[in-house]
C-alpha positions in Angstrom: 0.0 0.0 0.0 1.3 3.4 -0.9 1.6 5.8 2.1 -0.8 8.7 2.2 -0.9 11.8 4.3 -2.8 12.2 7.5 -5.2 14.6 5.9 -5.9 12.1 3.1 -6.4 9.2 5.6 -8.7 11.3 7.7 -10.8 12.4 4.7 -11.0 8.8 3.5 -12.1 7.7 7.0 -14.8 10.4 7.2 -16.0 9.7 3.7 -16.8 6.1 4.8 -17.8 6.8 8.4 -20.8 9.1 7.8 -22.6 6.8 5.3 -21.9 3.8 7.7 -23.5 5.8 10.6 -26.5 6.8 8.4 -26.9 3.1 7.7 -26.7 2.3 11.4 -29.3 5.0 12.2 -31.6 3.6 9.5 -31.4 0.1 10.9 -31.9 1.3 14.5 -35.2 2.8 13.4 -36.3 0.6 10.6 -35.6 -2.7 12.3 -38.0 -2.4 15.2 -40.6 -0.9 12.8 -40.4 -3.8 10.4 -40.6 -6.3 13.3 -43.5 -4.5 14.8 -45.4 -4.1 11.6 -45.2 -7.8 10.8 -46.4 -8.8 14.3 -45.4 -12.3 15.3 -42.2 -13.0 13.3 -40.0 -16.0 13.6 -36.8 -15.7 15.7 -34.6 -15.7 12.7 -36.2 -12.5 11.5 -35.3 -10.7 14.8 -31.8 -12.2 14.6 -31.4 -10.9 11.1 -32.5 -7.4 12.1 -30.1 -7.5 15.1 -27.1 -8.6 13.0 -27.9 -6.0 10.3 -28.1 -3.3 12.9 -24.7 -4.4 14.4 -22.8 -4.6 11.1 -22.3 -0.8 10.8 -20.6 -0.8 14.2 -18.3 -3.6 13.1 -17.6 -1.5 9.9 -16.6 1.5 12.1 -14.0 -0.7 13.9 -12.7 -1.8 10.5 -12.5 1.8 9.4 -10.6 2.8 12.6 -8.1 0.0 12.0 -7.6 1.1 8.3 -7.2 4.7 9.4 -4.5 3.7 11.9 -2.6 1.7 9.3 -2.6 4.6 6.9 -1.2 7.2 9.3 2.3 7.9 10.7 3.7 6.3 13.8 3.0 9.3 16.0 -0.7 9.3 15.1 -0.9 5.6 15.5 0.6 5.8 19.0 -1.7 8.6 20.0 -4.8 7.0 18.7 -3.9 3.6 20.1 -3.3 4.9 23.6 -6.6 6.8 23.4 -8.4 3.6 22.3 -6.7 1.5 25.0 -7.7 4.1 27.7 -11.2 4.3 26.3 -11.5 0.5 26.3 -10.2 0.4 29.9 -12.8 3.0 31.0 -15.6 1.2 29.2 -14.7 -2.3 30.5 -14.3 -0.9 34.0 -17.7 0.7 33.9 -19.3 -2.5 32.5 -17.8 -4.7 35.2 -18.9 -2.3 38.0 -22.4 -1.9 36.6 -22.6 -5.7 36.1 -21.7 -6.3 39.8 -24.1 -3.6 40.9 -26.9 -5.4 39.0 -25.7 -8.8 40.2 -26.0 -7.8 43.8 -29.2 -5.9 43.3 -27.6 -2.6 44.4 -29.2 -0.9 41.4 -32.5 -1.7 39.7 -32.3 -3.4 36.3 -33.7 -1.2 33.5 -36.7 -2.8 31.9 -36.8 -3.2 28.1 -33.2 -1.8 27.6 -30.2 -4.0 27.9 -27.3 -2.0 29.3 -24.9 -4.0 27.0 -26.3 -1.7 24.3 -24.3 1.2 25.9 -20.9 -0.5 25.6 -20.1 0.8 22.0 -21.3 4.4 22.6 -19.4 4.5 25.9 -16.3 3.2 24.2 -16.5 5.8 21.4 -17.2 8.6 23.9 -14.4 7.5 26.3 -12.0 7.2 23.3 -12.8 10.7 22.1 -12.4 12.1 25.6 -9.0 10.4 26.1 -7.8 11.5 22.6 -8.9 15.1 23.4 -7.1 14.9 26.7 -3.9 13.8 25.0 -4.1 16.6 22.4 -4.7 19.2 25.2 -1.7 17.9 27.1 0.6 18.4 24.1 -0.3 22.0 23.8 
């Protein structure tokens, strides 16, 4: 692969990221509507909707990996450290919340599995950790 500049890698990432997120939003709204409109559907239909809704998130992780491979070593290190810290924060919160639920210290939320918040929490924590690193450099 021919090396490209950070700006080119970032533009390539964003050109793919936004359509993937639009697809994710579409599936988040269309999936439940389709299942609800057809009433009693077989389990495989719900499973298909769930997998289709999750595929854009998998695509974002692939895009992040491609972005890192296309950038210089400094950007790779900075982004990788931010991702690791974001992952550590996310997993720490998930474990603590899991134990709080296990020991009935907090009520379980009806009709909303907390596991659904892992990806948004990771992306938010990653962004905050990256912003913190950038602010420390200045």
